[in-house]
PyMOL Python script that loads the backbone (N, CA, C, O; Angstrom):
from pymol import cmd

cmd.read_pdbstr("""\
ATOM      1  N   MET A   1      51.139 -14.094  -2.618  1.00  0.00           N
ATOM      2  CA  MET A   1      52.221 -14.863  -3.193  1.00  0.00           C
ATOM      3  C   MET A   1      53.536 -14.454  -2.536  1.00  0.00           C
ATOM      4  O   MET A   1      53.864 -13.268  -2.490  1.00  0.00           O
ATOM      5  N   ASN A   2      54.271 -15.403  -2.040  1.00  0.00           N
ATOM      6  CA  ASN A   2      55.555 -15.132  -1.403  1.00  0.00           C
ATOM      7  C   ASN A   2      56.663 -15.115  -2.430  1.00  0.00           C
ATOM      8  O   ASN A   2      56.732 -15.973  -3.310  1.00  0.00           O
ATOM      9  N   THR A   3      57.518 -14.139  -2.308  1.00  0.00           N
ATOM     10  CA  THR A   3      58.738 -14.108  -3.107  1.00  0.00           C
ATOM     11  C   THR A   3      59.900 -14.194  -2.135  1.00  0.00           C
ATOM     12  O   THR A   3      59.710 -14.089  -0.923  1.00  0.00           O
ATOM     13  N   ARG A   4      61.066 -14.378  -2.644  1.00  0.00           N
ATOM     14  CA  ARG A   4      62.210 -14.508  -1.745  1.00  0.00           C
ATOM     15  C   ARG A   4      62.591 -13.196  -1.090  1.00  0.00           C
ATOM     16  O   ARG A   4      63.435 -13.183  -0.194  1.00  0.00           O
ATOM     17  N   PHE A   5      61.985 -12.077  -1.518  1.00  0.00           N
ATOM     18  CA  PHE A   5      62.295 -10.788  -0.922  1.00  0.00           C
ATOM     19  C   PHE A   5      61.159 -10.241  -0.055  1.00  0.00           C
ATOM     20  O   PHE A   5      61.184  -9.067   0.316  1.00  0.00           O
ATOM     21  N   ASP A   6      60.167 -11.069   0.273  1.00  0.00           N
ATOM     22  CA  ASP A   6      59.028 -10.601   1.078  1.00  0.00           C
ATOM     23  C   ASP A   6      59.446 -10.035   2.427  1.00  0.00           C
ATOM     24  O   ASP A   6      58.823  -9.088   2.909  1.00  0.00           O
ATOM     25  N   ASN A   7      60.462 -10.577   3.036  1.00  0.00           N
ATOM     26  CA  ASN A   7      60.873 -10.134   4.369  1.00  0.00           C
ATOM     27  C   ASN A   7      62.045  -9.162   4.319  1.00  0.00           C
ATOM     28  O   ASN A   7      62.754  -8.978   5.309  1.00  0.00           O
ATOM     29  N   TYR A   8      62.240  -8.553   3.179  1.00  0.00           N
ATOM     30  CA  TYR A   8      63.291  -7.558   3.021  1.00  0.00           C
ATOM     31  C   TYR A   8      62.655  -6.181   2.927  1.00  0.00           C
ATOM     32  O   TYR A   8      61.645  -6.000   2.247  1.00  0.00           O
ATOM     33  N   TRP A   9      63.244  -5.219   3.605  1.00  0.00           N
ATOM     34  CA  TRP A   9      62.730  -3.854   3.621  1.00  0.00           C
ATOM     35  C   TRP A   9      63.629  -2.929   2.836  1.00  0.00           C
ATOM     36  O   TRP A   9      64.832  -3.157   2.709  1.00  0.00           O
ATOM     37  N   THR A  10      63.021  -1.878   2.311  1.00  0.00           N
ATOM     38  CA  THR A  10      63.757  -0.786   1.694  1.00  0.00           C
ATOM     39  C   THR A  10      63.996   0.290   2.754  1.00  0.00           C
ATOM     40  O   THR A  10      63.483   0.195   3.868  1.00  0.00           O
ATOM     41  N   VAL A  11      64.765   1.297   2.406  1.00  0.00           N
ATOM     42  CA  VAL A  11      64.958   2.440   3.298  1.00  0.00           C
ATOM     43  C   VAL A  11      63.597   3.054   3.627  1.00  0.00           C
ATOM     44  O   VAL A  11      63.333   3.411   4.775  1.00  0.00           O
ATOM     45  N   GLN A  12      62.732   3.176   2.610  1.00  0.00           N
ATOM     46  CA  GLN A  12      61.420   3.781   2.840  1.00  0.00           C
ATOM     47  C   GLN A  12      60.561   2.951   3.792  1.00  0.00           C
ATOM     48  O   GLN A  12      59.811   3.514   4.589  1.00  0.00           O
ATOM     49  N   ASP A  13      60.655   1.638   3.723  1.00  0.00           N
ATOM     50  CA  ASP A  13      59.921   0.779   4.658  1.00  0.00           C
ATOM     51  C   ASP A  13      60.343   1.068   6.098  1.00  0.00           C
ATOM     52  O   ASP A  13      59.501   1.148   6.993  1.00  0.00           O
ATOM     53  N   ILE A  14      61.642   1.222   6.316  1.00  0.00           N
ATOM     54  CA  ILE A  14      62.139   1.526   7.660  1.00  0.00           C
ATOM     55  C   ILE A  14      61.661   2.905   8.099  1.00  0.00           C
ATOM     56  O   ILE A  14      61.264   3.096   9.248  1.00  0.00           O
ATOM     57  N   CYS A  15      61.703   3.862   7.178  1.00  0.00           N
ATOM     58  CA  CYS A  15      61.205   5.212   7.486  1.00  0.00           C
ATOM     59  C   CYS A  15      59.748   5.149   7.934  1.00  0.00           C
ATOM     60  O   CYS A  15      59.376   5.762   8.934  1.00  0.00           O
ATOM     61  N   ASP A  16      58.938   4.421   7.205  1.00  0.00           N
ATOM     62  CA  ASP A  16      57.523   4.301   7.527  1.00  0.00           C
ATOM     63  C   ASP A  16      57.309   3.607   8.876  1.00  0.00           C
ATOM     64  O   ASP A  16      56.477   4.033   9.677  1.00  0.00           O
ATOM     65  N   ALA A  17      58.061   2.546   9.115  1.00  0.00           N
ATOM     66  CA  ALA A  17      57.880   1.769  10.339  1.00  0.00           C
ATOM     67  C   ALA A  17      58.352   2.506  11.587  1.00  0.00           C
ATOM     68  O   ALA A  17      57.742   2.381  12.648  1.00  0.00           O
ATOM     69  N   TYR A  18      59.431   3.271  11.469  1.00  0.00           N
ATOM     70  CA  TYR A  18      60.030   3.904  12.646  1.00  0.00           C
ATOM     71  C   TYR A  18      59.839   5.415  12.695  1.00  0.00           C
ATOM     72  O   TYR A  18      60.328   6.075  13.612  1.00  0.00           O
ATOM     73  N   GLY A  19      59.128   5.965  11.711  1.00  0.00           N
ATOM     74  CA  GLY A  19      58.820   7.386  11.729  1.00  0.00           C
ATOM     75  C   GLY A  19      60.031   8.289  11.600  1.00  0.00           C
ATOM     76  O   GLY A  19      60.137   9.309  12.282  1.00  0.00           O
ATOM     77  N   VAL A  20      60.946   7.904  10.719  1.00  0.00           N
ATOM     78  CA  VAL A  20      62.174   8.682  10.515  1.00  0.00           C
ATOM     79  C   VAL A  20      62.314   9.032   9.033  1.00  0.00           C
ATOM     80  O   VAL A  20      61.552   8.544   8.198  1.00  0.00           O
ATOM     81  N   VAL A  21      63.287   9.875   8.718  1.00  0.00           N
ATOM     82  CA  VAL A  21      63.584  10.247   7.332  1.00  0.00           C
ATOM     83  C   VAL A  21      64.722   9.378   6.801  1.00  0.00           C
ATOM     84  O   VAL A  21      65.456   8.778   7.587  1.00  0.00           O
ATOM     85  N   PRO A  22      64.880   9.301   5.463  1.00  0.00           N
ATOM     86  CA  PRO A  22      65.925   8.442   4.895  1.00  0.00           C
ATOM     87  C   PRO A  22      67.331   8.720   5.426  1.00  0.00           C
ATOM     88  O   PRO A  22      68.107   7.781   5.600  1.00  0.00           O
ATOM     89  N   MET A  23      67.679   9.971   5.684  1.00  0.00           N
ATOM     90  CA  MET A  23      69.019  10.272   6.186  1.00  0.00           C
ATOM     91  C   MET A  23      69.263   9.598   7.537  1.00  0.00           C
ATOM     92  O   MET A  23      70.385   9.184   7.828  1.00  0.00           O
ATOM     93  N   THR A  24      68.232   9.487   8.352  1.00  0.00           N
ATOM     94  CA  THR A  24      68.369   8.809   9.644  1.00  0.00           C
ATOM     95  C   THR A  24      68.712   7.339   9.426  1.00  0.00           C
ATOM     96  O   THR A  24      69.580   6.796  10.110  1.00  0.00           O
ATOM     97  N   VAL A  25      68.039   6.696   8.482  1.00  0.00           N
ATOM     98  CA  VAL A  25      68.319   5.279   8.196  1.00  0.00           C
ATOM     99  C   VAL A  25      69.757   5.128   7.702  1.00  0.00           C
ATOM    100  O   VAL A  25      70.451   4.194   8.105  1.00  0.00           O
ATOM    101  N   HIS A  26      70.203   6.015   6.853  1.00  0.00           N
ATOM    102  CA  HIS A  26      71.589   5.957   6.361  1.00  0.00           C
ATOM    103  C   HIS A  26      72.579   6.177   7.509  1.00  0.00           C
ATOM    104  O   HIS A  26      73.620   5.522   7.557  1.00  0.00           O
ATOM    105  N   ASN A  27      72.269   7.082   8.420  1.00  0.00           N
ATOM    106  CA  ASN A  27      73.129   7.280   9.587  1.00  0.00           C
ATOM    107  C   ASN A  27      73.145   6.045  10.474  1.00  0.00           C
ATOM    108  O   ASN A  27      74.203   5.644  10.959  1.00  0.00           O
ATOM    109  N   TRP A  28      71.987   5.442  10.691  1.00  0.00           N
ATOM    110  CA  TRP A  28      71.931   4.207  11.483  1.00  0.00           C
ATOM    111  C   TRP A  28      72.815   3.143  10.836  1.00  0.00           C
ATOM    112  O   TRP A  28      73.542   2.426  11.522  1.00  0.00           O
ATOM    113  N   ARG A  29      72.744   3.053   9.539  1.00  0.00           N
ATOM    114  CA  ARG A  29      73.530   2.056   8.804  1.00  0.00           C
ATOM    115  C   ARG A  29      75.026   2.352   8.902  1.00  0.00           C
ATOM    116  O   ARG A  29      75.817   1.461   9.207  1.00  0.00           O
ATOM    117  N   ASN A  30      75.407   3.586   8.647  1.00  0.00           N
ATOM    118  CA  ASN A  30      76.828   3.934   8.570  1.00  0.00           C
ATOM    119  C   ASN A  30      77.484   4.168   9.926  1.00  0.00           C
ATOM    120  O   ASN A  30      78.677   3.908  10.082  1.00  0.00           O
ATOM    121  N   LYS A  31      76.731   4.650  10.904  1.00  0.00           N
ATOM    122  CA  LYS A  31      77.332   5.021  12.190  1.00  0.00           C
ATOM    123  C   LYS A  31      76.947   4.119  13.351  1.00  0.00           C
ATOM    124  O   LYS A  31      77.655   4.061  14.357  1.00  0.00           O
ATOM    125  N   GLN A  32      75.814   3.403  13.217  1.00  0.00           N
ATOM    126  CA  GLN A  32      75.352   2.580  14.333  1.00  0.00           C
ATOM    127  C   GLN A  32      75.228   1.101  13.987  1.00  0.00           C
ATOM    128  O   GLN A  32      74.757   0.304  14.798  1.00  0.00           O
ATOM    129  N   GLY A  33      75.652   0.742  12.786  1.00  0.00           N
ATOM    130  CA  GLY A  33      75.746  -0.670  12.434  1.00  0.00           C
ATOM    131  C   GLY A  33      74.446  -1.368  12.070  1.00  0.00           C
ATOM    132  O   GLY A  33      74.336  -2.580  12.256  1.00  0.00           O
ATOM    133  N   LEU A  34      73.455  -0.642  11.557  1.00  0.00           N
ATOM    134  CA  LEU A  34      72.229  -1.288  11.099  1.00  0.00           C
ATOM    135  C   LEU A  34      72.596  -2.281   9.998  1.00  0.00           C
ATOM    136  O   LEU A  34      73.184  -1.887   8.990  1.00  0.00           O
ATOM    137  N   PRO A  35      72.260  -3.571  10.172  1.00  0.00           N
ATOM    138  CA  PRO A  35      72.637  -4.583   9.172  1.00  0.00           C
ATOM    139  C   PRO A  35      71.984  -4.302   7.820  1.00  0.00           C
ATOM    140  O   PRO A  35      70.801  -3.970   7.748  1.00  0.00           O
ATOM    141  N   VAL A  36      72.756  -4.437   6.770  1.00  0.00           N
ATOM    142  CA  VAL A  36      72.292  -4.109   5.420  1.00  0.00           C
ATOM    143  C   VAL A  36      72.724  -5.187   4.440  1.00  0.00           C
ATOM    144  O   VAL A  36      73.724  -5.874   4.647  1.00  0.00           O
ATOM    145  N   ILE A  37      71.952  -5.320   3.371  1.00  0.00           N
ATOM    146  CA  ILE A  37      72.302  -6.211   2.268  1.00  0.00           C
ATOM    147  C   ILE A  37      72.427  -5.340   1.025  1.00  0.00           C
ATOM    148  O   ILE A  37      71.505  -4.598   0.689  1.00  0.00           O
ATOM    149  N   ILE A  38      73.546  -5.427   0.354  1.00  0.00           N
ATOM    150  CA  ILE A  38      73.777  -4.686  -0.887  1.00  0.00           C
ATOM    151  C   ILE A  38      73.538  -5.646  -2.045  1.00  0.00           C
ATOM    152  O   ILE A  38      74.176  -6.695  -2.132  1.00  0.00           O
ATOM    153  N   ILE A  39      72.620  -5.283  -2.930  1.00  0.00           N
ATOM    154  CA  ILE A  39      72.326  -6.093  -4.102  1.00  0.00           C
ATOM    155  C   ILE A  39      72.926  -5.371  -5.306  1.00  0.00           C
ATOM    156  O   ILE A  39      72.437  -4.312  -5.697  1.00  0.00           O
ATOM    157  N   PRO A  40      73.983  -5.934  -5.898  1.00  0.00           N
ATOM    158  CA  PRO A  40      74.650  -5.265  -7.012  1.00  0.00           C
ATOM    159  C   PRO A  40      73.705  -5.034  -8.190  1.00  0.00           C
ATOM    160  O   PRO A  40      72.872  -5.880  -8.515  1.00  0.00           O
ATOM    161  N   GLY A  41      73.852  -3.883  -8.811  1.00  0.00           N
ATOM    162  CA  GLY A  41      73.043  -3.558  -9.979  1.00  0.00           C
ATOM    163  C   GLY A  41      73.900  -3.000 -11.092  1.00  0.00           C
ATOM    164  O   GLY A  41      75.087  -2.730 -10.912  1.00  0.00           O
ATOM    165  N   ARG A  42      73.288  -2.834 -12.228  1.00  0.00           N
ATOM    166  CA  ARG A  42      74.030  -2.332 -13.388  1.00  0.00           C
ATOM    167  C   ARG A  42      74.365  -0.852 -13.236  1.00  0.00           C
ATOM    168  O   ARG A  42      75.490  -0.434 -13.507  1.00  0.00           O
ATOM    169  N   VAL A  43      73.392  -0.068 -12.805  1.00  0.00           N
ATOM    170  CA  VAL A  43      73.599   1.370 -12.682  1.00  0.00           C
ATOM    171  C   VAL A  43      73.992   1.741 -11.255  1.00  0.00           C
ATOM    172  O   VAL A  43      74.949   2.484 -11.040  1.00  0.00           O
ATOM    173  N   ARG A  44      73.251   1.221 -10.290  1.00  0.00           N
ATOM    174  CA  ARG A  44      73.590   1.454  -8.887  1.00  0.00           C
ATOM    175  C   ARG A  44      73.110   0.277  -8.063  1.00  0.00           C
ATOM    176  O   ARG A  44      72.234  -0.476  -8.487  1.00  0.00           O
ATOM    177  N   ASN A  45      73.684   0.126  -6.899  1.00  0.00           N
ATOM    178  CA  ASN A  45      73.343  -0.997  -6.040  1.00  0.00           C
ATOM    179  C   ASN A  45      72.041  -0.730  -5.302  1.00  0.00           C
ATOM    180  O   ASN A  45      71.729   0.412  -4.963  1.00  0.00           O
ATOM    181  N   ALA A  46      71.288  -1.793  -5.057  1.00  0.00           N
ATOM    182  CA  ALA A  46      70.079  -1.707  -4.247  1.00  0.00           C
ATOM    183  C   ALA A  46      70.452  -2.026  -2.800  1.00  0.00           C
ATOM    184  O   ALA A  46      71.298  -2.881  -2.538  1.00  0.00           O
ATOM    185  N   VAL A  47      69.816  -1.337  -1.880  1.00  0.00           N
ATOM    186  CA  VAL A  47      70.046  -1.554  -0.456  1.00  0.00           C
ATOM    187  C   VAL A  47      68.767  -2.143   0.127  1.00  0.00           C
ATOM    188  O   VAL A  47      67.682  -1.589  -0.046  1.00  0.00           O
ATOM    189  N   ARG A  48      68.904  -3.267   0.818  1.00  0.00           N
ATOM    190  CA  ARG A  48      67.758  -3.907   1.463  1.00  0.00           C
ATOM    191  C   ARG A  48      68.150  -4.306   2.877  1.00  0.00           C
ATOM    192  O   ARG A  48      69.329  -4.447   3.204  1.00  0.00           O
ATOM    193  N   PHE A  49      67.129  -4.484   3.702  1.00  0.00           N
ATOM    194  CA  PHE A  49      67.320  -4.822   5.106  1.00  0.00           C
ATOM    195  C   PHE A  49      66.397  -5.981   5.455  1.00  0.00           C
ATOM    196  O   PHE A  49      65.218  -5.952   5.101  1.00  0.00           O
ATOM    197  N   LYS A  50      66.907  -6.999   6.141  1.00  0.00           N
ATOM    198  CA  LYS A  50      66.057  -8.098   6.587  1.00  0.00           C
ATOM    199  C   LYS A  50      65.207  -7.609   7.749  1.00  0.00           C
ATOM    200  O   LYS A  50      65.718  -7.058   8.724  1.00  0.00           O
ATOM    201  N   GLU A  51      63.907  -7.817   7.630  1.00  0.00           N
ATOM    202  CA  GLU A  51      62.963  -7.324   8.631  1.00  0.00           C
ATOM    203  C   GLU A  51      63.322  -7.779  10.046  1.00  0.00           C
ATOM    204  O   GLU A  51      63.305  -6.972  10.976  1.00  0.00           O
ATOM    205  N   LYS A  52      63.643  -9.053  10.216  1.00  0.00           N
ATOM    206  CA  LYS A  52      63.979  -9.574  11.548  1.00  0.00           C
ATOM    207  C   LYS A  52      65.266  -8.961  12.105  1.00  0.00           C
ATOM    208  O   LYS A  52      65.364  -8.706  13.305  1.00  0.00           O
ATOM    209  N   GLU A  53      66.245  -8.726  11.241  1.00  0.00           N
ATOM    210  CA  GLU A  53      67.493  -8.115  11.693  1.00  0.00           C
ATOM    211  C   GLU A  53      67.280  -6.655  12.089  1.00  0.00           C
ATOM    212  O   GLU A  53      67.885  -6.167  13.044  1.00  0.00           O
ATOM    213  N   VAL A  54      66.409  -5.960  11.344  1.00  0.00           N
ATOM    214  CA  VAL A  54      66.081  -4.576  11.698  1.00  0.00           C
ATOM    215  C   VAL A  54      65.417  -4.538  13.067  1.00  0.00           C
ATOM    216  O   VAL A  54      65.770  -3.709  13.906  1.00  0.00           O
ATOM    217  N   ALA A  55      64.456  -5.433  13.299  1.00  0.00           N
ATOM    218  CA  ALA A  55      63.744  -5.473  14.583  1.00  0.00           C
ATOM    219  C   ALA A  55      64.707  -5.773  15.732  1.00  0.00           C
ATOM    220  O   ALA A  55      64.621  -5.152  16.791  1.00  0.00           O
ATOM    221  N   LYS A  56      65.608  -6.706  15.529  1.00  0.00           N
ATOM    222  CA  LYS A  56      66.591  -7.059  16.559  1.00  0.00           C
ATOM    223  C   LYS A  56      67.518  -5.878  16.844  1.00  0.00           C
ATOM    224  O   LYS A  56      67.784  -5.557  18.002  1.00  0.00           O
ATOM    225  N   TRP A  57      68.007  -5.236  15.783  1.00  0.00           N
ATOM    226  CA  TRP A  57      68.884  -4.074  15.925  1.00  0.00           C
ATOM    227  C   TRP A  57      68.143  -2.936  16.632  1.00  0.00           C
ATOM    228  O   TRP A  57      68.689  -2.303  17.535  1.00  0.00           O
ATOM    229  N   ALA A  58      66.908  -2.682  16.220  1.00  0.00           N
ATOM    230  CA  ALA A  58      66.122  -1.582  16.795  1.00  0.00           C
ATOM    231  C   ALA A  58      65.896  -1.795  18.295  1.00  0.00           C
ATOM    232  O   ALA A  58      66.005  -0.857  19.084  1.00  0.00           O
ATOM    233  N   LYS A  59      65.587  -3.018  18.674  1.00  0.00           N
ATOM    234  CA  LYS A  59      65.373  -3.313  20.102  1.00  0.00           C
ATOM    235  C   LYS A  59      66.659  -3.057  20.886  1.00  0.00           C
ATOM    236  O   LYS A  59      66.621  -2.458  21.961  1.00  0.00           O
ATOM    237  N   LYS A  60      67.780  -3.502  20.361  1.00  0.00           N
ATOM    238  CA  LYS A  60      69.067  -3.320  21.026  1.00  0.00           C
ATOM    239  C   LYS A  60      69.423  -1.841  21.172  1.00  0.00           C
ATOM    240  O   LYS A  60      70.050  -1.446  22.155  1.00  0.00           O
ATOM    241  N   HIS A  61      69.022  -1.022  20.190  1.00  0.00           N
ATOM    242  CA  HIS A  61      69.363   0.398  20.185  1.00  0.00           C
ATOM    243  C   HIS A  61      68.238   1.304  20.689  1.00  0.00           C
ATOM    244  O   HIS A  61      68.347   2.527  20.612  1.00  0.00           O
ATOM    245  N   GLY A  62      67.162   0.711  21.204  1.00  0.00           N
ATOM    246  CA  GLY A  62      66.082   1.500  21.797  1.00  0.00           C
ATOM    247  C   GLY A  62      65.233   2.269  20.803  1.00  0.00           C
ATOM    248  O   GLY A  62      64.659   3.302  21.148  1.00  0.00           O
ATOM    249  N   LYS A  63      65.146   1.781  19.574  1.00  0.00           N
ATOM    250  CA  LYS A  63      64.324   2.432  18.552  1.00  0.00           C
ATOM    251  C   LYS A  63      62.902   1.880  18.649  1.00  0.00           C
ATOM    252  O   LYS A  63      62.708   0.670  18.763  1.00  0.00           O
ATOM    253  N   ILE A  64      61.927   2.755  18.603  1.00  0.00           N
ATOM    254  CA  ILE A  64      60.520   2.369  18.768  1.00  0.00           C
ATOM    255  C   ILE A  64      59.825   2.339  17.412  1.00  0.00           C
ATOM    256  O   ILE A  64      59.850   3.319  16.668  1.00  0.00           O
ATOM    257  N   LYS A  65      59.212   1.213  17.103  1.00  0.00           N
ATOM    258  CA  LYS A  65      58.446   1.074  15.865  1.00  0.00           C
ATOM    259  C   LYS A  65      57.117   1.804  16.035  1.00  0.00           C
ATOM    260  O   LYS A  65      56.413   1.577  17.020  1.00  0.00           O
ATOM    261  N   VAL A  66      56.764   2.675  15.092  1.00  0.00           N
ATOM    262  CA  VAL A  66      55.541   3.448  15.204  1.00  0.00           C
ATOM    263  C   VAL A  66      54.374   2.875  14.424  1.00  0.00           C
ATOM    264  O   VAL A  66      53.220   3.195  14.708  1.00  0.00           O
ATOM    265  N   LYS A  67      54.667   2.017  13.427  1.00  0.00           N
ATOM    266  CA  LYS A  67      53.574   1.352  12.711  1.00  0.00           C
ATOM    267  C   LYS A  67      54.100   0.138  11.973  1.00  0.00           C
ATOM    268  O   LYS A  67      55.294   0.028  11.694  1.00  0.00           O
ATOM    269  N   ASP A  68      53.184  -0.776  11.659  1.00  0.00           N
ATOM    270  CA  ASP A  68      53.541  -1.967  10.902  1.00  0.00           C
ATOM    271  C   ASP A  68      53.586  -1.639   9.411  1.00  0.00           C
ATOM    272  O   ASP A  68      52.804  -0.830   8.913  1.00  0.00           O
ATOM    273  N   VAL A  69      54.499  -2.270   8.729  1.00  0.00           N
ATOM    274  CA  VAL A  69      54.656  -2.074   7.292  1.00  0.00           C
ATOM    275  C   VAL A  69      54.213  -3.358   6.598  1.00  0.00           C
ATOM    276  O   VAL A  69      54.640  -4.451   6.970  1.00  0.00           O
ATOM    277  N   ALA A  70      53.366  -3.222   5.599  1.00  0.00           N
ATOM    278  CA  ALA A  70      52.861  -4.393   4.877  1.00  0.00           C
ATOM    279  C   ALA A  70      53.861  -4.905   3.881  1.00  0.00           C
ATOM    280  O   ALA A  70      53.596  -5.887   3.188  1.00  0.00           O
TER     281      ALA A  70
END
""", "prot")
cmd.dss("prot")
cmd.show_as("cartoon", "prot")
cmd.util.cbc("prot")
cmd.orient("prot")
């Protein structure tokens, strides 16, 4: 079943796909311009990444995907 967030990744999805730790993803976001979507929440905001934008950014920055994420 497809939902409107099927092609959105979490920080952990990126960690799994690129073999990095969460701090690396946050550094990519804050220092290297990894595109992010902030979803406002009541307690804290959710951070999501569009899969296609991550792939495009990773290719441009020479990041190698180590495995596919379901």
